[in-house]
LONULO-215351 format. One record per residue (C-alpha): x, y, z. Coordinates in nm, 2 decimals, always signed. Layout:
// LONULO-215351
       xx       yy       zz
        X        Y        Z
...
END
This chain:
// LONULO-215351
       xx       yy       zz
    -0.02    +0.03    +0.00
    +0.25    +0.26    +0.08
    +0.48    +0.19    -0.21
    +0.19    +0.23    -0.41
    +0.12    +0.59    -0.28
    +0.53    +0.66    -0.32
    +0.45    +0.52    -0.67
    +0.18    +0.75    -0.79
    +0.31    +1.08    -0.61
    +0.65    +0.98    -0.80
    +0.42    +0.97    -1.11
    +0.25    +1.31    -1.01
    +0.55    +1.49    -0.95
    +0.67    +1.36    -1.29
    +0.40    +1.42    -1.49
    +0.38    +1.77    -1.32
    +0.72    +1.88    -1.39
    +0.73    +1.77    -1.78
    +0.37    +1.96    -1.81
    +0.55    +2.27    -1.66
    +0.82    +2.22    -1.87
    +0.62    +2.18    -2.21
    +0.45    +2.48    -2.09
    +0.73    +2.69    -2.06
    +0.87    +2.61    -2.40
    +0.57    +2.68    -2.56
    +0.58    +3.02    -2.35
    +0.87    +3.08    -2.42
    +0.86    +3.06    -2.78
    +0.47    +3.10    -2.88
    +0.32    +3.32    -2.57
    +0.04    +3.09    -2.50
    +0.01    +3.19    -2.13
    -0.21    +3.51    -2.05
    -0.01    +3.79    -1.90
    -0.17    +3.71    -1.53
    +0.04    +3.38    -1.54
    +0.36    +3.45    -1.77
    +0.45    +3.70    -1.54
    +0.55    +3.44    -1.26
    +0.77    +3.27    -1.53
    +1.19    +3.36    -1.49
    +1.13    +3.46    -1.85
    +0.92    +3.75    -1.79
    +1.08    +4.08    -1.81
    +0.99    +4.25    -1.49
    +1.12    +4.60    -1.59
    +1.09    +4.78    -1.97
    +1.15    +4.65    -2.31
    +1.29    +4.91    -2.55
    +1.06    +4.92    -2.84
    +1.31    +5.19    -3.05
    +1.56    +5.40    -3.00
    +1.72    +5.73    -3.19
    +1.88    +6.08    -3.16
    +1.77    +6.42    -3.16
    +1.97    +6.80    -3.23
    +1.87    +7.11    -3.21
    +2.09    +7.43    -3.16
    +2.00    +7.71    -3.03
    +1.98    +8.00    -3.28
    +1.72    +7.77    -3.53
    +1.41    +7.83    -3.34
    +1.22    +7.58    -3.52
    +1.52    +7.27    -3.41
    +1.41    +7.09    -3.10
    +1.56    +6.78    -2.93
    +1.23    +6.72    -2.77
    +0.98    +6.41    -2.91
    +0.64    +6.33    -2.75
    +0.63    +6.23    -2.41
    +0.39    +6.02    -2.43
    +0.63    +5.73    -2.70
    +0.96    +5.85    -2.64
    +1.20    +5.88    -2.28
    +1.52    +6.13    -2.32
    +1.82    +5.97    -2.16
    +1.91    +6.29    -2.01
    +2.27    +6.35    -2.09
    +2.34    +6.62    -2.35
    +2.51    +6.37    -2.55
    +2.76    +6.74    -2.68
    +2.80    +6.73    -2.28
    +2.75    +7.10    -2.29
    +3.08    +7.17    -2.50
    +2.94    +7.30    -2.79
    +2.82    +7.63    -2.79
    +2.45    +7.66    -2.95
    +2.41    +7.29    -3.06
    +2.30    +6.98    -2.84
    +2.18    +6.58    -2.90
    +2.02    +6.36    -2.69
    +1.91    +5.95    -2.74
    +1.56    +5.91    -2.70
    +1.41    +5.53    -2.64
    +1.05    +5.38    -2.67
    +0.98    +5.15    -2.44
    +0.69    +4.94    -2.26
    +0.63    +4.66    -2.00
    +0.64    +4.35    -2.15
    +0.23    +4.29    -2.02
    +0.14    +4.63    -2.25
    +0.34    +4.51    -2.57
    +0.03    +4.46    -2.82
    -0.01    +4.24    -3.15
    +0.27    +4.38    -3.40
    +0.47    +4.55    -3.15
    +0.85    +4.54    -3.22
    +1.13    +4.52    -2.94
    +1.47    +4.60    -3.02
    +1.66    +4.31    -3.03
    +2.01    +4.42    -3.14
    +2.18    +4.76    -3.16
    +2.52    +4.92    -3.33
    +2.68    +5.17    -3.46
    +2.84    +5.26    -3.81
    +2.82    +5.42    -4.14
    +2.73    +5.17    -4.33
    +2.42    +4.86    -4.34
    +2.50    +4.58    -4.14
    +2.24    +4.43    -4.30
    +2.48    +4.36    -4.54
    +2.74    +4.14    -4.35
    +2.47    +4.01    -4.17
    +2.38    +3.90    -4.51
    +2.71    +3.75    -4.61
    +2.82    +3.57    -4.29
    +2.43    +3.41    -4.30
    +2.48    +3.31    -4.64
    +2.84    +3.15    -4.55
    +2.64    +2.96    -4.27
    +2.36    +2.83    -4.50
    +2.06    +3.08    -4.27
    +1.77    +3.28    -4.41
    +1.73    +3.61    -4.27
    +1.54    +3.82    -4.51
    +1.28    +3.90    -4.19
    +1.56    +4.06    -3.97
    +1.66    +4.44    -4.14
    +1.83    +4.69    -3.98
    +1.65    +5.04    -3.96
    +1.89    +5.34    -4.03
    +1.89    +5.61    -3.69
    +2.04    +5.91    -3.68
    +2.42    +5.97    -3.54
    +2.51    +5.63    -3.75
    +2.24    +5.47    -3.50
    +2.16    +5.10    -3.63
    +1.84    +4.90    -3.48
    +1.71    +4.56    -3.55
    +1.35    +4.45    -3.38
    +1.17    +4.21    -3.44
    +0.76    +4.16    -3.38
    +0.80    +3.80    -3.39
    +0.56    +3.60    -3.07
    +0.80    +3.60    -2.76
    +1.09    +3.81    -2.89
    +1.04    +4.04    -2.54
    +1.15    +3.74    -2.37
    +1.43    +3.68    -2.58
    +1.78    +3.65    -2.44
    +1.89    +3.95    -2.68
    +1.56    +4.15    -2.64
    +1.73    +4.52    -2.53
    +1.56    +4.66    -2.17
    +1.83    +4.88    -2.06
    +1.99    +5.20    -2.28
    +2.24    +5.42    -2.21
    +2.52    +5.67    -2.31
    +2.95    +5.69    -2.13
    +3.17    +5.92    -2.31
    +3.55    +5.92    -2.36
    +3.77    +5.64    -2.58
    +3.84    +5.51    -2.24
    +3.50    +5.49    -2.12
    +3.37    +5.16    -1.96
    +3.06    +4.93    -1.84
    +3.07    +4.82    -1.49
    +2.73    +4.70    -1.47
    +2.63    +4.36    -1.47
    +2.44    +4.28    -1.81
    +2.58    +4.59    -2.01
    +2.77    +4.62    -2.25
    +2.91    +4.87    -2.50
    +2.86    +4.86    -2.91
    +3.27    +4.98    -2.93
    +3.20    +5.21    -3.20
    +3.10    +5.64    -3.12
    +2.79    +5.77    -3.21
    +2.85    +5.94    -3.53
    +2.83    +6.34    -3.40
    +2.88    +6.66    -3.60
    +3.09    +6.78    -3.28
    +3.47    +6.86    -3.24
    +3.74    +6.71    -3.10
    +3.71    +6.84    -2.76
    +3.39    +6.68    -2.69
    +3.43    +6.35    -2.57
    +3.34    +6.01    -2.85
    +2.98    +5.93    -2.70
    +2.89    +5.54    -2.69
    +2.60    +5.36    -2.65
    +2.60    +5.07    -2.36
    +2.30    +4.83    -2.39
    +2.14    +4.61    -2.13
    +1.96    +4.24    -2.26
    +1.77    +3.98    -2.09
    +1.65    +4.04    -1.73
    +1.84    +4.25    -1.47
    +1.95    +4.04    -1.18
    +2.06    +4.16    -0.86
    +2.47    +4.25    -0.82
    +2.67    +4.06    -0.62
    +2.75    +4.18    -0.22
    +2.97    +3.96    -0.07
    +3.01    +3.94    +0.30
    +3.32    +4.05    +0.46
    +3.50    +3.74    +0.65
    +3.84    +3.71    +0.85
    +4.06    +3.49    +0.62
    +4.08    +3.13    +0.80
    +4.48    +3.27    +0.89
    +4.26    +3.55    +1.11
    +4.42    +3.81    +0.87
    +4.25    +4.09    +0.70
    +4.31    +4.36    +0.45
    +4.27    +4.71    +0.33
    +4.40    +4.93    +0.06
    +4.24    +5.28    +0.07
    +4.30    +5.46    -0.30
    +4.23    +5.82    -0.20
    +4.15    +6.16    -0.43
    +4.12    +5.94    -0.76
    +4.01    +6.28    -0.94
    +3.91    +6.10    -1.28
    +3.79    +6.27    -1.55
    +3.53    +6.19    -1.84
    +3.82    +6.12    -2.08
    +4.14    +6.02    -2.02
    +4.21    +6.35    -1.85
    +4.54    +6.59    -1.79
    +4.79    +6.48    -1.60
    +4.91    +6.72    -1.28
    +5.24    +6.75    -1.18
    +5.39    +6.42    -1.29
    +5.70    +6.23    -1.26
    +5.90    +6.23    -1.47
    +5.87    +6.58    -1.62
    +5.83    +6.56    -1.96
    +5.73    +6.23    -2.03
    +5.39    +6.18    -2.19
    +5.13    +6.14    -1.94
    +4.76    +6.06    -1.96
    +4.61    +6.12    -1.62
    +4.34    +5.82    -1.57
    +4.52    +5.55    -1.78
    +4.81    +5.60    -1.56
    +4.61    +5.61    -1.23
    +4.40    +5.32    -1.32
    +4.76    +5.09    -1.41
    +4.86    +5.25    -1.06
    +4.58    +5.10    -0.87
    +4.56    +4.77    -1.04
    +4.92    +4.67    -1.02
    +4.87    +4.77    -0.61
    +4.53    +4.55    -0.63
    +4.71    +4.26    -0.79
    +5.02    +4.28    -0.60
    +4.84    +4.35    -0.25
    +4.55    +4.11    -0.30
    +4.30    +4.30    -0.10
    +4.00    +4.22    +0.09
    +3.82    +4.55    +0.09
    +3.90    +4.86    -0.08
    +3.81    +5.24    +0.13
    +3.71    +5.49    -0.22
    +3.80    +5.82    +0.04
    +3.64    +6.14    -0.17
    +3.76    +6.23    -0.45
    +3.67    +5.95    -0.69
    +3.61    +6.19    -0.94
    +3.76    +6.57    -1.10
    +3.40    +6.72    -1.06
    +3.52    +7.01    -1.32
    +3.68    +6.80    -1.59
    +3.43    +6.49    -1.53
    +3.08    +6.65    -1.73
    +2.95    +6.26    -1.73
    +3.03    +6.10    -1.35
    +2.90    +5.79    -1.47
    +3.20    +5.76    -1.69
    +3.41    +5.82    -1.44
    +3.27    +5.62    -1.17
    +3.26    +5.28    -1.37
    +3.65    +5.33    -1.45
    +3.71    +5.23    -1.10
    +3.45    +5.04    -1.01
    +3.52    +4.80    -1.35
    +3.89    +4.76    -1.23
    +3.73    +4.64    -0.85
    +3.44    +4.46    -1.01
    +3.67    +4.22    -1.28
    +3.91    +4.18    -0.98
    +3.58    +4.06    -0.75
    +3.71    +4.28    -0.46
    +3.45    +4.41    -0.26
    +3.47    +4.79    -0.16
    +3.30    +5.06    +0.00
    +3.27    +5.47    -0.07
    +3.28    +5.82    +0.05
    +3.26    +6.16    -0.14
    +3.53    +6.47    -0.14
    +3.47    +6.80    -0.19
    +3.50    +6.73    -0.57
    +3.26    +6.42    -0.62
    +2.99    +6.66    -0.71
    +3.15    +6.91    -0.89
    +3.03    +6.70    -1.23
    +2.70    +6.61    -1.34
    +2.54    +6.40    -1.03
    +2.53    +6.48    -0.69
    +2.57    +6.30    -0.41
    +2.33    +6.13    -0.35
    +2.22    +6.03    -0.73
    +2.57    +5.91    -0.75
    +2.49    +5.71    -0.43
    +2.22    +5.57    -0.59
    +2.42    +5.44    -0.88
    +2.72    +5.26    -0.68
    +2.49    +5.09    -0.48
    +2.34    +4.86    -0.77
    +2.72    +4.80    -0.85
    +2.85    +4.48    -0.80
    +3.10    +4.39    -0.53
    +3.01    +4.77    -0.37
    +2.89    +4.76    -0.04
    +2.86    +5.18    -0.02
    +2.54    +5.29    +0.16
    +2.37    +5.61    +0.14
    +2.32    +5.58    +0.53
    +2.03    +5.72    +0.72
    +1.84    +6.05    +0.56
    +1.78    +6.20    +0.88
    +2.15    +6.30    +0.90
    +2.36    +6.50    +0.77
    +2.53    +6.41    +0.42
    +2.57    +6.13    +0.26
    +2.75    +5.81    +0.32
    +2.73    +5.76    +0.69
    +2.70    +5.41    +0.75
    +2.92    +5.14    +0.89
    +2.98    +4.73    +0.74
    +3.11    +4.46    +0.98
    +3.36    +4.21    +0.89
    +3.29    +3.90    +1.01
    +3.50    +3.67    +1.21
    +3.71    +3.37    +1.01
    +3.51    +3.04    +0.93
    +3.15    +3.04    +1.00
    +3.12    +3.30    +1.28
    +2.83    +3.52    +1.31
    +3.03    +3.75    +1.50
    +3.18    +4.06    +1.39
    +3.52    +4.10    +1.41
    +3.61    +4.45    +1.24
    +3.37    +4.74    +1.23
    +3.41    +4.98    +0.98
    +3.30    +5.33    +1.01
    +3.24    +5.58    +0.71
    +3.10    +5.92    +0.73
    +3.04    +6.28    +0.47
    +3.30    +6.55    +0.56
    +3.11    +6.76    +0.30
    +3.28    +6.99    +0.14
    +3.31    +7.41    +0.19
    +3.23    +7.56    +0.48
    +2.89    +7.69    +0.54
    +3.03    +8.02    +0.70
    +3.32    +8.14    +0.56
    +3.36    +8.46    +0.71
    +3.40    +8.32    +1.06
    +3.55    +7.95    +0.94
    +3.69    +7.99    +0.65
    +3.75    +7.66    +0.43
    +3.66    +7.34    +0.46
    +3.31    +7.22    +0.65
    +3.33    +6.97    +0.93
    +3.14    +6.71    +1.09
    +2.77    +6.78    +1.18
    +2.65    +6.73    +1.55
    +2.35    +6.48    +1.42
    +2.61    +6.28    +1.26
    +2.86    +6.26    +1.54
    +2.54    +6.17    +1.76
    +2.47    +5.91    +1.51
    +2.77    +5.75    +1.56
    +2.80    +5.73    +1.87
    +2.46    +5.59    +1.88
    +2.56    +5.31    +1.65
    +2.87    +5.23    +1.85
    +2.73    +5.22    +2.16
    +2.43    +5.02    +2.01
    +2.72    +4.76    +1.88
    +2.91    +4.72    +2.19
    +2.71    +4.43    +2.36
    +2.69    +4.18    +1.97
    +3.08    +4.28    +1.95
    +3.20    +4.15    +2.28
    +3.05    +3.81    +2.23
    +3.35    +3.76    +1.99
    +3.59    +3.55    +2.10
    +3.90    +3.77    +1.98
    +3.97    +4.10    +2.03
    +3.70    +4.31    +1.77
    +3.84    +4.63    +1.69
    +3.68    +4.95    +1.53
    +3.84    +5.20    +1.21
    +3.70    +5.48    +1.07
    +3.73    +5.64    +0.70
    +3.69    +6.03    +0.65
    +3.77    +6.21    +0.34
    +3.88    +6.58    +0.50
    +4.14    +6.54    +0.80
    +4.05    +6.60    +1.17
    +4.16    +6.95    +1.30
    +4.33    +6.69    +1.58
    +4.59    +6.56    +1.28
    +4.75    +6.88    +1.27
    +4.65    +7.08    +1.65
    +4.62    +6.73    +1.85
    +4.77    +6.68    +2.17
    +5.17    +6.57    +2.17
    +5.11    +6.49    +1.83
    +5.37    +6.22    +1.70
    +5.42    +6.15    +1.34
    +5.57    +5.86    +1.17
    +5.73    +6.02    +0.83
    +5.66    +6.45    +0.81
    +5.40    +6.71    +0.67
    +5.47    +6.77    +0.31
    +5.16    +7.03    +0.25
    +4.96    +7.28    +0.49
    +4.71    +7.06    +0.66
    +4.35    +7.17    +0.53
    +4.14    +7.10    +0.84
    +3.82    +7.27    +0.93
    +3.84    +7.55    +1.12
    +3.57    +7.47    +1.34
    +3.61    +7.19    +1.56
    +3.31    +6.98    +1.57
    +3.44    +6.70    +1.84
    +3.46    +6.41    +1.61
    +3.82    +6.30    +1.72
    +3.68    +6.34    +2.14
    +3.41    +6.09    +2.01
    +3.62    +5.87    +1.79
    +3.86    +5.79    +2.10
    +3.62    +5.83    +2.38
    +3.38    +5.56    +2.16
    +3.72    +5.27    +2.10
    +3.81    +5.35    +1.76
    +4.13    +5.26    +1.72
    +4.24    +5.45    +1.40
    +4.11    +5.71    +1.16
    +4.24    +5.76    +0.82
    +4.15    +6.04    +0.53
    +4.28    +6.17    +0.21
    +4.18    +6.53    +0.10
    +4.56    +6.69    +0.13
    +4.72    +6.46    -0.16
    +5.09    +6.53    -0.07
    +5.05    +6.45    +0.29
    +5.08    +6.09    +0.40
    +5.22    +6.05    +0.70
    +5.03    +5.89    +1.06
    +4.99    +6.05    +1.33
    +4.93    +5.93    +1.74
    +4.80    +6.19    +1.99
    +4.80    +6.08    +2.36
    +4.54    +6.06    +2.67
    +4.65    +6.27    +3.01
    +4.75    +5.98    +3.14
    +5.00    +5.88    +2.86
    +4.84    +5.66    +2.66
    +4.78    +5.67    +2.26
    +4.46    +5.80    +2.22
    +4.39    +5.75    +1.81
    +4.62    +5.69    +1.54
    +4.53    +5.93    +1.24
    +4.65    +5.84    +0.87
    +4.69    +5.98    +0.52
    +4.64    +5.74    +0.21
    +4.87    +5.99    +0.01
    +4.71    +6.09    -0.32
    +4.68    +5.84    -0.61
    +4.50    +5.96    -0.89
    +4.75    +6.20    -1.20
    +4.43    +6.45    -1.22
    +4.50    +6.62    -0.88
    +4.76    +6.84    -0.78
    +5.11    +6.69    -0.65
    +5.36    +6.99    -0.66
    +5.52    +7.01    -0.32
    +5.83    +6.91    -0.31
    +5.88    +6.63    -0.61
    +5.54    +6.42    -0.46
    +5.51    +6.01    -0.58
    +5.16    +5.90    -0.60
    +5.06    +5.69    -0.33
    +4.85    +5.43    -0.20
    +4.83    +5.32    +0.15
    +4.78    +4.95    +0.29
    +4.64    +4.80    +0.63
    +4.70    +4.49    +0.73
    +4.46    +4.39    +1.05
    +4.63    +4.05    +1.19
    +4.27    +3.93    +1.46
    +4.47    +3.68    +1.63
    +4.67    +3.94    +1.78
    +4.43    +4.25    +1.76
    +4.73    +4.39    +1.55
    +4.74    +4.64    +1.30
    +5.00    +4.69    +1.00
    +5.05    +5.00    +0.78
    +5.24    +5.09    +0.52
    +5.26    +5.25    +0.17
    +5.29    +5.17    -0.19
    +5.42    +5.43    -0.43
    +5.40    +5.43    -0.84
    +5.73    +5.58    -0.96
    +6.09    +5.59    -0.83
    +6.29    +5.32    -0.71
    +6.07    +5.18    -0.40
    +5.76    +5.10    -0.63
    +5.82    +4.74    -0.52
    +5.86    +4.82    -0.17
    +5.64    +4.84    +0.17
    +5.72    +5.21    +0.24
    +5.74    +5.32    +0.60
    +5.54    +5.03    +0.76
    +5.49    +5.10    +1.10
    +5.23    +4.90    +1.41
    +5.00    +5.14    +1.49
    +4.74    +4.88    +1.63
    +4.85    +4.61    +1.92
    +4.62    +4.39    +2.15
    +4.33    +4.59    +2.00
    +4.48    +4.97    +2.16
    +4.68    +5.21    +1.98
    +5.05    +5.14    +2.06
    +5.38    +5.45    +2.04
    +5.53    +5.39    +1.67
    +5.84    +5.19    +1.75
    +6.12    +5.44    +1.64
    +5.94    +5.68    +1.90
END
């Protein structure tokens, strides 16, 4: 009796699976199911599919010229294809799009896009003939700016892996795509603009959009964890112009040289986490901020390195606000960046936890990241740069205190560290400050001290590191009233060739933090881009031992 029941269950289950696969196959190719049911299948595109693409150009001196199209049919990609660099002319990419369930009989879906002067149908026909294929029903349609679009009205075209579900534009011959399921067409749009305008490249997403990879950070099995801090990359739209590059007189393109340096250090140091500590984007030379962001993101994604980011004073001087940038960065693979609470000042006040080794669910290391804003809101009274606000400090205190009970469950020494962009006033004016290496330029900290340094010390943070002052690359420790080390304050040394470096022949640097959770120890060193020390650890120093800041050994 029992065997008969089991056999019947197996037969019913098998029949159900076969039926599902048959329906899945039929619907995949012939759309036999009603929309209400089809929407639950894996092939369904929950978002929009593109039904057409075009380009408009207009001139301000011609009153009959317009870059606008019927908004009930067309959505404009809000990027001037001329990047505002032409005096009178502008250009925009437009897409027509629908939800899959809104498609009607005969509606066409874009299944391929390319850019070029010649009709790609000729090349396609030659390739198909060589393979004995018939493609007479697949026609390329011409659009302005050398754009060619292939559309299909076949049933199920919207479900195919070739269905175009997103269109965007990136700029410059060095532009790269960082998003999953997106790819660039490779040939720039044919726009009648001068060489001063970076080339505009179409980038296309096909198929279903998947959630980006978000790794869980964890201490290695040997008890180690490594952070590389990338400060002041100053990336542009296009290759950018080098500033203060050494050796002098040698051809230098800023962004390629910066990114080559970053790639070399990532491949040699093999970090578990990268902290981007602000001024990733050189706002004034980045009329398309998104393009600049993708340059560093693509390298980190390619190397499968998790990363977090905060903003500097230049990041939002281009085409995107801090909030818009963070919205974008949060969607990228391997990015653990977050906007943080909307109720406090700034964008990018958050923390991340690094779990203990193995399968531990306990935090071993907490990394705090805070927005130091940009320029002083009261230049007359407090000239210079902005400061961390009281509600940010209160958020930090409450967060740190709320985590302490959970952190005590970790069986080894738990540590807290922090990263900011603009240095604290104590970087220069701290009590009994002891430096590893020396000042190389004036410290441009806020002239108003809001007390964040004291909050860090009181909550047990052992180290804070910043960027902003490109040529400063020291670490410094100050002391409590009882003579014990209070807090290590480090500079990363700027990595980017798009920013200044003109104090005393500075060579671009990247700072590394090596955590040994077995001993509660942090060692830090720098890597240099040029010179006789390119393959060495520079000025390595232990700053924390047993979970507490220590005096430098050379002190």
